[in-house]
C-alpha positions as CSV (number, residue, x, y, z in Angstrom):
1,M,15.2,3.5,-14.1
2,K,15.8,6.4,-11.7
3,R,12.7,7.3,-9.8
4,H,10.9,10.4,-11.0
5,P,10.7,13.1,-8.3
6,A,6.9,12.8,-8.3
7,L,7.3,9.2,-7.0
8,Q,10.3,9.6,-4.7
9,D,8.3,10.3,-1.5
10,L,6.1,7.2,-2.1
11,S,9.2,5.2,-2.8
12,R,10.9,6.3,0.4
13,E,7.7,5.3,2.3
14,H,8.0,1.9,0.8
15,Y,11.4,1.5,2.5
16,D,9.7,2.1,5.8
17,A,7.0,-0.4,4.9
18,L,9.5,-3.1,4.1
19,K,11.2,-2.6,7.5
20,L,7.8,-2.9,9.2
21,A,7.0,-6.1,7.2
22,R,10.4,-7.5,8.1
23,D,9.8,-6.9,11.8
24,G,6.2,-8.2,11.6
25,K,7.4,-11.4,10.0
26,A,10.1,-11.9,12.6
27,A,7.6,-11.4,15.4
28,A,5.0,-13.7,13.8
29,L,7.6,-16.5,13.4
30,S,9.2,-16.0,16.8
31,G,6.8,-18.3,18.6
32,D,6.4,-15.6,21.2
33,A,2.7,-14.8,21.3
34,A,3.2,-11.6,23.4
35,A,5.8,-10.3,20.9
36,A,3.5,-11.1,18.0
37,A,0.6,-9.3,19.7
38,A,2.7,-6.2,20.5
39,C,4.1,-6.0,17.0
40,G,0.6,-6.6,15.5
41,A,-0.8,-3.7,17.5
42,H,2.1,-1.6,16.4
43,V,1.5,-2.5,12.8
44,A,-2.2,-1.6,13.1
45,R,-1.3,1.9,14.4
46,V,1.4,2.5,11.8
47,F,-1.1,1.4,9.1
48,E,-3.7,3.8,10.2
49,N,-1.3,6.8,10.6
50,E,1.1,6.3,7.8
51,M,0.1,3.6,5.3
52,E,-3.5,4.5,4.8
53,P,-2.6,8.1,3.8
54,H,0.0,6.6,1.4
55,F,-2.6,4.3,-0.1
56,R,-5.0,7.3,-0.5
57,E,-2.3,9.3,-2.3
58,E,-1.7,6.4,-4.7
59,E,-5.4,5.9,-5.3
60,S,-6.2,9.6,-5.9
61,E,-3.2,10.5,-8.1
62,L,-1.2,7.6,-9.4
63,L,-4.0,5.0,-10.1
64,P,-6.3,7.4,-12.1
65,F,-3.3,8.4,-14.2
66,L,-2.5,4.7,-14.9
67,A,-6.1,3.9,-15.6
68,A,-6.2,6.7,-18.2
69,A,-3.1,5.3,-19.7
70,G,-4.8,1.9,-20.1
71,E,-3.0,0.0,-17.3
72,N,-6.2,-1.4,-15.9
73,E,-4.7,-4.7,-14.7
74,L,-2.1,-2.9,-12.7
75,V,-4.7,-0.6,-11.2
76,W,-7.0,-3.4,-10.2
77,R,-4.2,-5.5,-8.7
78,T,-3.1,-2.5,-6.7
79,L,-6.7,-1.8,-5.5
80,A,-7.2,-5.5,-4.6
81,E,-4.0,-5.6,-2.6
82,H,-4.8,-2.3,-0.8
83,A,-8.2,-3.7,0.1
84,E,-6.7,-6.9,1.5
85,L,-4.0,-5.0,3.4
86,R,-6.7,-2.8,4.9
87,T,-8.7,-5.9,6.0
88,L,-5.7,-7.5,7.6
89,A,-4.6,-4.2,9.3
90,A,-8.1,-3.9,10.8
91,A,-7.9,-7.5,12.1
92,L,-4.5,-6.6,13.7
93,R,-6.4,-4.5,16.2
94,Q,-6.8,-7.9,17.9
95,P,-3.5,-9.3,16.7
96,D,-2.5,-12.9,16.2
97,A,0.7,-14.3,14.7
98,A,-1.0,-15.8,11.6
99,T,-2.7,-12.5,10.6
100,L,0.6,-10.6,11.3
101,L,2.5,-13.1,9.1
102,R,0.0,-12.8,6.2
103,F,0.0,-9.0,6.5
104,S,3.8,-8.9,6.5
105,E,4.2,-11.2,3.5
106,L,1.6,-9.4,1.5
107,L,3.0,-6.0,2.3
108,T,6.5,-7.1,1.2
109,A,5.1,-8.5,-2.1
110,H,2.9,-5.4,-2.6
111,V,5.8,-3.0,-2.2
112,R,8.0,-5.0,-4.5
113,F,5.2,-5.0,-7.1
114,E,4.7,-1.3,-6.9
115,E,8.4,-0.5,-7.1
116,R,9.2,-3.0,-9.9
117,T,6.1,-2.8,-12.0
118,L,3.6,-0.1,-11.0
119,F,6.0,2.8,-10.7
120,E,7.9,1.7,-13.8
121,A,4.7,1.8,-15.8
122,A,3.8,5.2,-14.4
123,Q,7.2,6.6,-15.4
124,T,7.0,5.0,-18.8
125,H,3.6,6.7,-19.4
126,G,5.0,10.1,-18.2
127,F,3.7,10.3,-14.6
128,G,5.0,13.5,-13.0
129,A,5.4,15.4,-16.3
130,D,4.0,18.9,-15.9
131,T,0.8,18.1,-17.7
132,A,0.4,14.5,-16.9
133,L,-1.7,14.8,-13.7
134,S,-3.9,17.6,-14.8
135,A,-4.6,16.0,-18.1
136,A,-5.5,12.6,-16.6
137,P,-9.3,12.2,-16.4
138,V,-10.7,10.6,-13.3
139,P,-11.7,7.1,-14.5
140,A,-14.9,5.3,-13.9
141,Y,-13.2,2.8,-11.5
142,A,-12.8,5.6,-8.9
143,A,-16.4,5.1,-7.8
144,A,-15.7,1.5,-7.0
145,M,-12.5,2.0,-5.0
146,P,-12.4,0.1,-1.8
147,P,-13.3,2.1,1.3
148,A,-10.8,2.9,3.9
149,A,-10.5,0.6,6.9
150,P,-12.9,1.7,9.6
151,A,-11.5,4.1,12.1
152,P,-10.8,2.5,15.5
153,H,-13.2,3.1,18.2
154,R,-11.7,5.4,20.9
């Protein structure tokens, strides 16, 4: 299915996330602790600056729409994966190869899930139609959304 314009920016960001995950996995498996540490620190910065805003957009627009459409399992899976990715990204402020590998593998699986399942469901239910977003009530789950990763101490 061709991606609806309302989802195209998120989909393009997924491409960048897949490249980041590929590089993270390569560094984690390289056996070079310095390369893994450098890549892990880079991933933590990219997560804070690019991926966290991406997650927030999904959580404030896409997931409430899907919850209102009855796609609760997809919503909860997405929120659970976002929470785990946030935890791993926070741990990468003091990077190690094992954490970098777990983050990279989860990020790859998460992007694939969103592209193949979550976005398809959103389009099937009419996400992006002129009235879809304004008509979608904010569901009760919104109060239980996972918090953002803590800001790094500067």
